[in-house]
Every structure is written in C-alpha cells, then in structure tokens.
Biotite code that builds the C-alpha atoms (Angstrom):
import biotite.structure as struc

atoms = struc.array([
    struc.Atom([-7.631, 5.238, -2.791], chain_id="A", res_id=1, res_name="MET", atom_name="CA", element="C"),
    struc.Atom([-7.636, 6.992, -6.166], chain_id="A", res_id=2, res_name="ARG", atom_name="CA", element="C"),
    struc.Atom([-5.330, 4.409, -7.770], chain_id="A", res_id=3, res_name="TRP", atom_name="CA", element="C"),
    struc.Atom([-7.776, 1.623, -6.969], chain_id="A", res_id=4, res_name="ALA", atom_name="CA", element="C"),
    struc.Atom([-10.651, 3.145, -8.914], chain_id="A", res_id=5, res_name="GLN", atom_name="CA", element="C"),
    struc.Atom([-11.141, 2.663, -12.621], chain_id="A", res_id=6, res_name="ARG", atom_name="CA", element="C"),
    struc.Atom([-13.031, 5.806, -13.527], chain_id="A", res_id=7, res_name="ASP", atom_name="CA", element="C"),
    struc.Atom([-10.827, 8.508, -12.005], chain_id="A", res_id=8, res_name="THR", atom_name="CA", element="C"),
    struc.Atom([-8.050, 10.565, -13.517], chain_id="A", res_id=9, res_name="LEU", atom_name="CA", element="C"),
    struc.Atom([-4.522, 9.203, -13.360], chain_id="A", res_id=10, res_name="PRO", atom_name="CA", element="C"),
    struc.Atom([-2.671, 10.911, -10.526], chain_id="A", res_id=11, res_name="ALA", atom_name="CA", element="C"),
    struc.Atom([-0.307, 12.683, -12.947], chain_id="A", res_id=12, res_name="SER", atom_name="CA", element="C"),
    struc.Atom([-3.170, 14.252, -14.919], chain_id="A", res_id=13, res_name="ARG", atom_name="CA", element="C"),
    struc.Atom([-4.973, 15.264, -11.728], chain_id="A", res_id=14, res_name="HIS", atom_name="CA", element="C"),
    struc.Atom([-1.756, 16.851, -10.426], chain_id="A", res_id=15, res_name="LEU", atom_name="CA", element="C"),
    struc.Atom([-1.215, 18.723, -13.699], chain_id="A", res_id=16, res_name="ASP", atom_name="CA", element="C"),
    struc.Atom([-4.744, 20.149, -13.607], chain_id="A", res_id=17, res_name="GLU", atom_name="CA", element="C"),
    struc.Atom([-4.254, 21.355, -10.049], chain_id="A", res_id=18, res_name="GLN", atom_name="CA", element="C"),
    struc.Atom([-0.885, 22.929, -10.854], chain_id="A", res_id=19, res_name="LEU", atom_name="CA", element="C"),
    struc.Atom([-2.330, 24.655, -13.939], chain_id="A", res_id=20, res_name="ALA", atom_name="CA", element="C"),
    struc.Atom([-5.201, 26.056, -11.861], chain_id="A", res_id=21, res_name="ALA", atom_name="CA", element="C"),
    struc.Atom([-2.654, 27.681, -9.554], chain_id="A", res_id=22, res_name="PHE", atom_name="CA", element="C"),
    struc.Atom([-0.629, 29.084, -12.457], chain_id="A", res_id=23, res_name="GLY", atom_name="CA", element="C"),
    struc.Atom([2.461, 26.876, -12.155], chain_id="A", res_id=24, res_name="ALA", atom_name="CA", element="C"),
    struc.Atom([4.942, 27.330, -15.040], chain_id="A", res_id=25, res_name="PRO", atom_name="CA", element="C"),
    struc.Atom([4.809, 24.705, -17.798], chain_id="A", res_id=26, res_name="GLU", atom_name="CA", element="C"),
    struc.Atom([8.356, 23.404, -17.123], chain_id="A", res_id=27, res_name="ASP", atom_name="CA", element="C"),
    struc.Atom([7.531, 22.826, -13.439], chain_id="A", res_id=28, res_name="VAL", atom_name="CA", element="C"),
    struc.Atom([4.266, 21.094, -14.363], chain_id="A", res_id=29, res_name="ARG", atom_name="CA", element="C"),
    struc.Atom([6.061, 18.829, -16.841], chain_id="A", res_id=30, res_name="ALA", atom_name="CA", element="C"),
    struc.Atom([8.771, 17.843, -14.342], chain_id="A", res_id=31, res_name="GLN", atom_name="CA", element="C"),
    struc.Atom([6.300, 17.094, -11.543], chain_id="A", res_id=32, res_name="LEU", atom_name="CA", element="C"),
    struc.Atom([4.001, 15.166, -13.882], chain_id="A", res_id=33, res_name="ALA", atom_name="CA", element="C"),
    struc.Atom([6.945, 13.020, -14.996], chain_id="A", res_id=34, res_name="GLU", atom_name="CA", element="C"),
    struc.Atom([7.859, 12.249, -11.384], chain_id="A", res_id=35, res_name="GLU", atom_name="CA", element="C"),
    struc.Atom([4.229, 11.438, -10.529], chain_id="A", res_id=36, res_name="ALA", atom_name="CA", element="C"),
    struc.Atom([3.987, 8.934, -13.388], chain_id="A", res_id=37, res_name="VAL", atom_name="CA", element="C"),
    struc.Atom([7.039, 7.128, -12.028], chain_id="A", res_id=38, res_name="ALA", atom_name="CA", element="C"),
    struc.Atom([5.182, 6.655, -8.720], chain_id="A", res_id=39, res_name="ASP", atom_name="CA", element="C"),
    struc.Atom([1.916, 5.373, -10.215], chain_id="A", res_id=40, res_name="GLU", atom_name="CA", element="C"),
    struc.Atom([1.091, 1.699, -10.263], chain_id="A", res_id=41, res_name="PHE", atom_name="CA", element="C"),
    struc.Atom([-1.835, -0.529, -11.098], chain_id="A", res_id=42, res_name="VAL", atom_name="CA", element="C"),
    struc.Atom([-3.530, -2.585, -8.437], chain_id="A", res_id=43, res_name="LEU", atom_name="CA", element="C"),
    struc.Atom([-5.314, -5.543, -9.989], chain_id="A", res_id=44, res_name="TYR", atom_name="CA", element="C"),
    struc.Atom([-8.950, -5.837, -8.968], chain_id="A", res_id=45, res_name="GLU", atom_name="CA", element="C"),
    struc.Atom([-8.293, -9.278, -7.423], chain_id="A", res_id=46, res_name="ASP", atom_name="CA", element="C"),
    struc.Atom([-5.865, -7.641, -4.983], chain_id="A", res_id=47, res_name="ASN", atom_name="CA", element="C"),
    struc.Atom([-7.986, -4.697, -3.832], chain_id="A", res_id=48, res_name="VAL", atom_name="CA", element="C"),
    struc.Atom([-9.487, -6.687, -0.949], chain_id="A", res_id=49, res_name="GLU", atom_name="CA", element="C"),
    struc.Atom([-6.040, -7.870, 0.140], chain_id="A", res_id=50, res_name="ILE", atom_name="CA", element="C"),
    struc.Atom([-4.669, -4.334, 0.006], chain_id="A", res_id=51, res_name="ASP", atom_name="CA", element="C"),
    struc.Atom([-7.606, -3.007, 2.037], chain_id="A", res_id=52, res_name="ARG", atom_name="CA", element="C"),
    struc.Atom([-7.050, -5.674, 4.698], chain_id="A", res_id=53, res_name="ALA", atom_name="CA", element="C"),
    struc.Atom([-3.308, -5.002, 4.864], chain_id="A", res_id=54, res_name="PHE", atom_name="CA", element="C"),
    struc.Atom([-3.866, -1.264, 5.239], chain_id="A", res_id=55, res_name="ARG", atom_name="CA", element="C"),
    struc.Atom([-6.549, -1.827, 7.878], chain_id="A", res_id=56, res_name="ALA", atom_name="CA", element="C"),
    struc.Atom([-4.012, -3.894, 9.832], chain_id="A", res_id=57, res_name="LEU", atom_name="CA", element="C"),
    struc.Atom([-1.432, -1.092, 9.717], chain_id="A", res_id=58, res_name="SER", atom_name="CA", element="C"),
    struc.Atom([-1.786, -0.431, 13.460], chain_id="A", res_id=59, res_name="THR", atom_name="CA", element="C"),
    struc.Atom([-1.373, -4.095, 14.351], chain_id="A", res_id=60, res_name="GLN", atom_name="CA", element="C"),
    struc.Atom([2.382, -4.514, 13.924], chain_id="A", res_id=61, res_name="TRP", atom_name="CA", element="C"),
    struc.Atom([4.328, -6.220, 16.702], chain_id="A", res_id=62, res_name="ARG", atom_name="CA", element="C"),
    struc.Atom([7.454, -4.213, 17.408], chain_id="A", res_id=63, res_name="VAL", atom_name="CA", element="C"),
    struc.Atom([10.202, -4.768, 19.978], chain_id="A", res_id=64, res_name="VAL", atom_name="CA", element="C"),
    struc.Atom([12.080, -1.651, 21.051], chain_id="A", res_id=65, res_name="VAL", atom_name="CA", element="C"),
    struc.Atom([15.496, -1.909, 22.638], chain_id="A", res_id=66, res_name="GLY", atom_name="CA", element="C"),
    struc.Atom([18.699, 0.065, 23.078], chain_id="A", res_id=67, res_name="PRO", atom_name="CA", element="C"),
    struc.Atom([19.656, -0.329, 19.417], chain_id="A", res_id=68, res_name="VAL", atom_name="CA", element="C"),
    struc.Atom([16.253, 0.642, 18.033], chain_id="A", res_id=69, res_name="GLY", atom_name="CA", element="C"),
    struc.Atom([13.082, -1.070, 16.912], chain_id="A", res_id=70, res_name="ALA", atom_name="CA", element="C"),
    struc.Atom([12.710, -4.544, 15.463], chain_id="A", res_id=71, res_name="LEU", atom_name="CA", element="C"),
    struc.Atom([9.533, -5.161, 13.496], chain_id="A", res_id=72, res_name="TRP", atom_name="CA", element="C"),
    struc.Atom([8.390, -8.753, 14.124], chain_id="A", res_id=73, res_name="LEU", atom_name="CA", element="C"),
    struc.Atom([5.244, -8.920, 12.021], chain_id="A", res_id=74, res_name="GLY", atom_name="CA", element="C"),
    struc.Atom([1.517, -8.427, 12.190], chain_id="A", res_id=75, res_name="LEU", atom_name="CA", element="C"),
    struc.Atom([-0.605, -9.514, 15.138], chain_id="A", res_id=76, res_name="ASP", atom_name="CA", element="C"),
    struc.Atom([-2.595, -12.282, 13.469], chain_id="A", res_id=77, res_name="TYR", atom_name="CA", element="C"),
    struc.Atom([-5.076, -12.301, 16.334], chain_id="A", res_id=78, res_name="GLY", atom_name="CA", element="C"),
    struc.Atom([-6.595, -9.105, 14.944], chain_id="A", res_id=79, res_name="SER", atom_name="CA", element="C"),
    struc.Atom([-7.020, -10.441, 11.402], chain_id="A", res_id=80, res_name="VAL", atom_name="CA", element="C"),
    struc.Atom([-10.470, -12.066, 11.902], chain_id="A", res_id=81, res_name="PRO", atom_name="CA", element="C"),
    struc.Atom([-11.907, -8.829, 13.317], chain_id="A", res_id=82, res_name="ALA", atom_name="CA", element="C"),
    struc.Atom([-10.511, -6.793, 10.416], chain_id="A", res_id=83, res_name="VAL", atom_name="CA", element="C"),
    struc.Atom([-11.858, -9.245, 7.837], chain_id="A", res_id=84, res_name="LEU", atom_name="CA", element="C"),
    struc.Atom([-15.247, -9.088, 9.576], chain_id="A", res_id=85, res_name="ASP", atom_name="CA", element="C"),
    struc.Atom([-15.266, -5.279, 9.501], chain_id="A", res_id=86, res_name="LEU", atom_name="CA", element="C"),
    struc.Atom([-14.322, -5.285, 5.818], chain_id="A", res_id=87, res_name="LEU", atom_name="CA", element="C"),
    struc.Atom([-17.114, -7.800, 5.054], chain_id="A", res_id=88, res_name="ASP", atom_name="CA", element="C"),
    struc.Atom([-14.715, -10.274, 3.445], chain_id="A", res_id=89, res_name="VAL", atom_name="CA", element="C"),
    struc.Atom([-16.811, -13.325, 2.534], chain_id="A", res_id=90, res_name="PRO", atom_name="CA", element="C"),
    struc.Atom([-15.847, -16.571, 4.304], chain_id="A", res_id=91, res_name="PRO", atom_name="CA", element="C"),
    struc.Atom([-14.847, -18.241, 1.029], chain_id="A", res_id=92, res_name="GLU", atom_name="CA", element="C"),
    struc.Atom([-12.264, -15.484, 0.338], chain_id="A", res_id=93, res_name="ARG", atom_name="CA", element="C"),
    struc.Atom([-10.721, -15.198, 3.811], chain_id="A", res_id=94, res_name="ARG", atom_name="CA", element="C"),
    struc.Atom([-7.954, -17.762, 3.313], chain_id="A", res_id=95, res_name="ALA", atom_name="CA", element="C"),
    struc.Atom([-6.892, -16.098, 0.054], chain_id="A", res_id=96, res_name="GLU", atom_name="CA", element="C"),
    struc.Atom([-7.015, -12.600, 1.571], chain_id="A", res_id=97, res_name="VAL", atom_name="CA", element="C"),
    struc.Atom([-5.028, -13.723, 4.618], chain_id="A", res_id=98, res_name="PHE", atom_name="CA", element="C"),
    struc.Atom([-2.441, -15.367, 2.361], chain_id="A", res_id=99, res_name="SER", atom_name="CA", element="C"),
    struc.Atom([-2.102, -12.114, 0.419], chain_id="A", res_id=100, res_name="GLY", atom_name="CA", element="C"),
    struc.Atom([-1.716, -10.120, 3.639], chain_id="A", res_id=101, res_name="VAL", atom_name="CA", element="C"),
    struc.Atom([1.072, -12.481, 4.707], chain_id="A", res_id=102, res_name="ARG", atom_name="CA", element="C"),
    struc.Atom([2.845, -11.961, 1.363], chain_id="A", res_id=103, res_name="LEU", atom_name="CA", element="C"),
    struc.Atom([2.640, -8.181, 1.802], chain_id="A", res_id=104, res_name="MET", atom_name="CA", element="C"),
    struc.Atom([3.877, -8.521, 5.384], chain_id="A", res_id=105, res_name="GLU", atom_name="CA", element="C"),
    struc.Atom([6.857, -10.610, 4.216], chain_id="A", res_id=106, res_name="ALA", atom_name="CA", element="C"),
    struc.Atom([7.714, -7.940, 1.629], chain_id="A", res_id=107, res_name="ALA", atom_name="CA", element="C"),
    struc.Atom([7.365, -5.108, 4.168], chain_id="A", res_id=108, res_name="ALA", atom_name="CA", element="C"),
    struc.Atom([9.421, -6.604, 7.017], chain_id="A", res_id=109, res_name="LEU", atom_name="CA", element="C"),
    struc.Atom([12.895, -6.243, 5.446], chain_id="A", res_id=110, res_name="PRO", atom_name="CA", element="C"),
    struc.Atom([12.155, -2.611, 4.550], chain_id="A", res_id=111, res_name="VAL", atom_name="CA", element="C"),
    struc.Atom([10.721, -1.807, 7.991], chain_id="A", res_id=112, res_name="LEU", atom_name="CA", element="C"),
    struc.Atom([13.826, -3.314, 9.589], chain_id="A", res_id=113, res_name="ASN", atom_name="CA", element="C"),
    struc.Atom([16.147, -1.081, 7.563], chain_id="A", res_id=114, res_name="GLY", atom_name="CA", element="C"),
    struc.Atom([17.009, -3.477, 4.782], chain_id="A", res_id=115, res_name="GLY", atom_name="CA", element="C"),
    struc.Atom([16.430, -3.516, 1.073], chain_id="A", res_id=116, res_name="GLU", atom_name="CA", element="C"),
    struc.Atom([13.156, -4.535, -0.576], chain_id="A", res_id=117, res_name="PRO", atom_name="CA", element="C"),
    struc.Atom([13.047, -8.190, -1.565], chain_id="A", res_id=118, res_name="VAL", atom_name="CA", element="C"),
    struc.Atom([12.122, -9.125, -5.128], chain_id="A", res_id=119, res_name="ASN", atom_name="CA", element="C"),
    struc.Atom([9.893, -12.222, -4.856], chain_id="A", res_id=120, res_name="PRO", atom_name="CA", element="C"),
    struc.Atom([10.815, -13.235, -8.429], chain_id="A", res_id=121, res_name="ASP", atom_name="CA", element="C"),
    struc.Atom([14.496, -13.678, -7.589], chain_id="A", res_id=122, res_name="GLU", atom_name="CA", element="C"),
])
C-alpha cells in the first residue's frame, strides 16, 4: 500500500526511476510519469483503517448471478466483526470504521453493477 505511507516515493517518481534504470527514452518516461500522477491520490490517515477493512472484505460480496449477468447486492455484514478483529480495530473505533466501509460499499455498488460512479457531494 505504497500510497498509504508517508515516507515513500510518490508512485510517479518511483516509476520514472525504474524506467530510467531500464533505459526507457525520456519522452516515454515523461508521458508515463504524467499518466501516473493522474492516478495518484492521497488517503487521509483517519481513513487508512477504513480502507484496510474494506479491502479485507473484498471477498465478502453478495452477488446474484442470473441469465442476464451478475447483480452485486452488497457486502456480507456477518463477516465484518471477524475482519475488524483480525485487523485489531479497537472497540471504540469499530462503529466509525463500519460506517466508513458502508460508505465505500455504497460508492462501489453502482460501478460494480455497470453504472456510473456516484459523486456524494451532488
């Protein structure tokens, strides 16, 4: 989780160093570095625990498959306590972490079901 650590190189700089080591031309390095910067984002420290829980629950999606394809219903909340236990989330943070996981789930569902991402600010 390179992007979640403070003391590591930004992904674009790391990529550029690797490309330079393999002798990639400058124009190719510049183009790829520009594209990598567009994909970078900052994860606030308060959200790292939520992100870890959401990713740990990535195999716990409820999905219904039928003749027209798959319909993603949501996460299996029954597995949340076990995941929070394994991640050593303190009891006083569990409600907040679970709330954050539910927000991420709500943002993911439209995309998983073939729709457009939803902007929560609109």
